[in-house]
N, C-alpha and C positions, 0 to 999 in steps of 0.2 A: 661800849660794844661796837665792833667793827661794822662798817657799812659795805654794801656791794661796790660802791664807788672806790673805797679805799683798797679793796681787794683787786679791783680792775687796774688801778694805778700801779700797784706793786707787781701784778702779773703781766702788765703791759698788754692788756687786751681791753675790749670794750665792756661797759657795764652790762650790756645785753648778753654778751657771751658768758660773763660770770653768772648772771641770773639763770641762763638756760642750762649751764653746767650744774649749778646747785639744785636746779629743779629736775635734773636727770632727763633733759630733752633729747630724745634719741634722734631727732631730725637735724641736730646741730653737727656740722661737719668741721671737726677740729682734730688735731693729732692727739694721740694718747698722752704724750708728754705735756701738752697744754692742759688737758683735762686734769691730769695728776697734779700739775703745778698749781692750778687754781684751787683744787681741793686741799692741798697741803697748806697754802697761804691762808685759806679760810680757817683751817684748823689752828694754825699758829696764832692768828689774830682773834681766836675764840669767837668766831662768827656764829650767831644764833639766828635762825630764820624767824623773822617776825610773823607771828600768827595773826591772822585776821580776827578782829573782835567779833565779827559776825559775817555770814555769807554775803551780806549786802556790801561789804567793803571791797569785794573783788570786781575786777573788770573782765568781762567775757570776750573771747575772740572766737568767732566761728569762721573756719576756712572751708569754702565750698569745694575745694580739692581734697582728695585723700592725702594722707601723709606722704605716700610714695609719689603721687602726682606732683605734689609741691616740690619735692626734691629735684624733679626734672624741669621745673619752671621757675627760674630765678626771679621773675617778675612778682609772682604772688608770694613767694618766700620773702622777698624784700619788703613787701607791704607789712607782713607780720613782724618782721624784724624791727621795722620802724616803730610799730606799736609797742613792742616789748622793750625797745631802747628807752622810750619815754617812760614806761612804767617802772623799769628797773632803776632809773635815775631818781625816781620819786618814791620808791618802795611801795608801789601799788601792786597788790597781789593780782595774778592773772590766772584765769581758768581757760584752757584751750580746748577746743572741740573741732573735730574734722568731720566732713560729710560722711566719711566711711565709718565713723563711730556709730554703733547700733543704738546708743542711748544718748546722743548728743543733746537732745532737748532736756533730758533729766540733768545732765551735767551742768547745764547753763542756768538752771533754776536758782533764783536768789541773787544773781549778780546785780550790782547797782547800775551798771551800764554795759552796753553790748556793741561790739563792732563786728559787722558781718562783711566778709571779704568775698566778692564774686558776684555772680548773677543769680537772681531769685525771682520766682513767680509771685503772684499776688498772695497766694495762700501761705507760702513760706514767710513772706514779709509780715503778714498779719500775725503768724505764730510767734515770730521773734519779738514783735512789738508787744505781745501779751506778756512776755517775760519781764520786760522793763520798757517804760516809755522813753528812756534815754538810750535809744538805739540809732546807729548810723550805718549806712550801707556804702561800701567802698568799691570803686571800679564799676559802677553801674549808674545809669541815668534812667529815670522813669519818664513816661510820656508827659505826665503832669507832676507838679511838685506836691507829693503826698506823704513824703517821709524825708528824713535827713539823708542826704547823699553827698559823696565826694567823688568826682570823676575827672578825667583829663580832657583837655580841649582838643579832641581828635580832629575836629573840623579844621581849625587853623593849622594844626600840625601837618595834615595831609596837603593842604594848600601850599605850605612852605616846601614840602617835598616836591610837589609837582612844579612849582615855580622854579625850583633849583634844577630839576631835570630838563624842563623846557628851555631854561636859560643856557643849558649846555648844547641844545639843539635836538633833543629827543622828541620825536613825534609818534613813535611806535612804543608804547609803554604797557607792560603787563602788570597784573595784580595777582598776588598769591596770598590768600587769606584762610581763615578758619571760621567754623560755625560753632556756636556755643548753645547747646540744648538745655532748656530749663526743665525743672521738675515736672511741669505740666505737658511736656513733650512738644512745646513750641520752641522756636529759635529766637535768641536775643538779637535785637536790631544792631547791625554792624555799621556804625557811623563812618568808620574809615572807608569801607567799600562804597557806601552811598556818596561820600564826598569825592572819592576818586572818580566814580562814574559821572557825576555831575560836572566835575572839572574837565574831564576828557570831552564830554559833549559840548560844553561851552567853548572849548578851545580847538574844536575840530581835530582831535587826536585820534589815532587808530588804536583801539583797545579791545574790540570785541573778540578777536581770536585768542587773546592772551589772558583771559580771566579763568582762574582756577580757585576752588575752595575745598578744603578738607578739614584738617585739624591744626591747632597751634603747636606744632612740634617740628623738630628738625627732620625726622623721618618723612613727615608729610610734605615739607618743603622740598625734600629730595625727590619724592615721587611726583609731585606736581611739576617740577622742572623737567624731569624725564619725559613727562607727557608732552610738554611743549617742544622739547628737542626731537622726540620721535615723530611728532606730527608735522615737523618742518614749519612750525609757526613760532619762531623765536623772535621776540621783540628786541630792540636795542637797549631797553632798560626795563627793570622790574622793581616794583614797590612791593615789599613783603610786609604783612601786617604784624609781624613779630620778628625778633632777631633769630630765634631758633629756626623759623621758616627760612629766613634769608641765608643762614649758615648751611642749612641742608641743601638749598638751591645752589649755592656756590660750590658745594662738593659735587653735585650732579654735573654742573658745567665743567668743572675741572676734570672729572673722570671721562668726559666725552670730548675732550680736546678744545674746549672753549676757554678763553681768557677773560678774567674780570680785572679791570673794566674794559679792556680793549674791544672785546666782542660783545659783552653784555654788562651794563652797569647795574649794580644792585644796591638798593636802599632798604634798611630794616626799620624796626620800631621797638623801642624799650631801652636800648643802650645798656644791656647786661654787661657784666664785667668782661666776658670773653670777647665781646664785639671789637674791642680795641686790639685784640691779639690774633684775630683771624688773618688769613693770607689771601688778599690784602686786608688791612684793617677796614672794618665795615663802617660806611657812612650810615647813620641811623638817627632816629628821633630819640632824644633823651626824655624818658618818662620818669618823673620824680616819685618813684614807687615808695622808697623808704620814707621820704618826707611826707607823702600822703598818709602813711601809717602813723607817723609822729603827730601830724596835724590832727588827724582823727582822734587820737588818744587825748590830745590837749583839748580839743573842742568838746568831746563827750564828757570829759572830766569836769570842765567848767559848767557844762549844762546840768550835770547831776548835782552840783553844789549850789546852783542858783535857784533858790525857791522863792525869790521875791516877785517873779513874774507870774501873774495869775493865768495869763494867756500865752501859750507857746506855740509858735507856728513852725512847720518844717522848713528847712532851708536846702537849697541846692548849691553846692560849692564846686567850682571848676578851676582846676590848676593848669597853668600854662606848660607847654612842652617846648623844647628847643631842638633845632636841627644841628647835629654834630657831623661836620664834614671831615671825612678821612680819605681813604684812597680807593674806594670801590666804585667810583663813578668817574666817567670822562666823557668826552664828546662821542657821539654815536659813530659806529662803523659805517663806512661808505656804502657797502653793498648789503641789501636785505635778502 
């Protein structure tokens, strides 16, 4: 019987793509020709979808975004793709659920392990861990180690960004960020902003007039930059907490006659695919989102199989980020 890997090799696509096509994943962005080619090859090779022997054989993925929000945020989509790539290559059945699903808790009942992507309050975390003890939360860090988590080293990443900007001579640096609201109506702690503020204070940088927060989107970045432009408080450099924010900010600058990086240097965060194709190519922090997903799937699969340990303690895993220098930064303009 043919495997997903064999179909992927013959169709010249990834195993994750084959899996998502065969599972009729509407969020997958591929051409009609690619979809038809994969289905035709699967038929020619007499592929038969392997049925799980029991619901406990499936791995659950919960995405705190809706399906439509995920399509607009390559970062969270990349995390899910990483999980599914790992599962597809090992023929692990996956059950997906989105925050917008009315019955997502019911859909996840019976999974042997669960990966939750996003930010969650205490109640939601407890509810998920009632489904299975083999649960891990991605892209969030709790104040104390009370559950399995994987997050990024935002602290060091921001220091790397600020060291780079100050090495170019920037002393007037802005911050464009987003705020993430939890289910209990509180806001998630934003470590990037906190590290930025602390760095500016310790290095006597001018930053107070240049702080803006809204949402993690290109539209939000565009509007926040317009606010800075219209208030005549334009710094020589801007650190954006996501690439979509940075790209929106760059568009606002361009439309108002400002050049990047000659007038304003811009740094993003995430290193999404389009970051290298902006004009100019965006300097940004590479966040290993897809690897985070793959690693989480590997970790939770091993955890679900290891029954030899009588005592299991939660762990906090932190993945490093790296600064990717392109062409959106230069020395500061002479006149403020």
